[in-house]
Residue, then its C-alpha position, 0 to 999 in steps of 0.5 A: e499499500q502507498a502511504q497517502d500524505h494529505c494535509k487537511l486544512c484547519p477549519p474556520g475559527f482555527a489555525t495552524e501556527t506552523t507549517a506542516s502542523s498536524q494540530c489546529l489550534t482554536c482562535i483565542p478571544g481578540r482573534y478570529s478566522g474566517t476562512s479555512g487554512l490559515k496559519s495564524c488567526n486574524l487580530c480584531r481590528p480597532g473598532t471590533y472585538q471577539d470575546q469567545l474561542g474559535m469564532t470566525t468573525e469579529i463583532l463591531c463595537k455598538p454605539g456608545m462603545k469603542s475598542e482602540f486596539n487590534g486584538s480586543k476581547f471587548c469594547i469599552p464605554c465612552i466616558p461622560g463627556q464623550f459619545q459614539d453614535e455609530p457602531g464599529h469605532s476606535k474612538c468616542k467623539q467629544c461633545f462640543p461646548g453647549l453639549y454634554t453627556s453625563q453617563s458612560n456609554a452615551t450615543k448622543p450628546e444632550s443640549c445644556p438647558i436655558g439657564f445653563y452653559a458648558d464652556r469646554v469640549a467633552s463636558a459631563s455636566c452643564s454649569p448654572c449661569i451666576p447671578g448677574r448672568y442669564q442664558d435664554q437659549d439651549a445648547s449655549p457655551k456661555c452665559k449672557l451679561c445683564k446689561a446696565g439698568q438690569y440685574q439678575s439675583n438668581g443663579s440658572a436664570t433665563s432672563c434679566i430684570f429691569c431695575p425698579a424706579g429709583y434704582i440702577t445698575e451702572q455696569d453690566d453683570s449686576a446681581s442687584c440694583a443700587p438706589c439712585v443718589p441725588 
């Protein structure tokens, strides 16, 4: 009898680490093999992961998540101040001024409400306008100053108040009015 010398290809999800190997090795988490006969399993690309053994595909990270490196076994959530609205990304997007995300895993930013602002990129919260200032629009990166002759004694205000008769403010950004001096 003649000896038959047939090499078998490793199936998808497996690979041989060396030529002429008689053993197929299971692809480990972070790697996959989608075709037969691979010498090594493919590393998952950034924006993807694989958390199980012997898999044939990589998985896209869900919106709100990212994987930055090759060979990821899992995706990590976007941190507060960041978001990701699409699947399969290696980075999260930063919130623009006037917008924020207060929780991890965000898929879209929120607008700061009226009376509040966020003046930085990647804000995790909005700050209230201080007395003497106001904001009458949402998604604002800063508060507006009350003009001379107007005031605002409360924080997170949405408008300014005109000084009553006999009172005045001589400068912008006032939290109270002073009596007129004869």
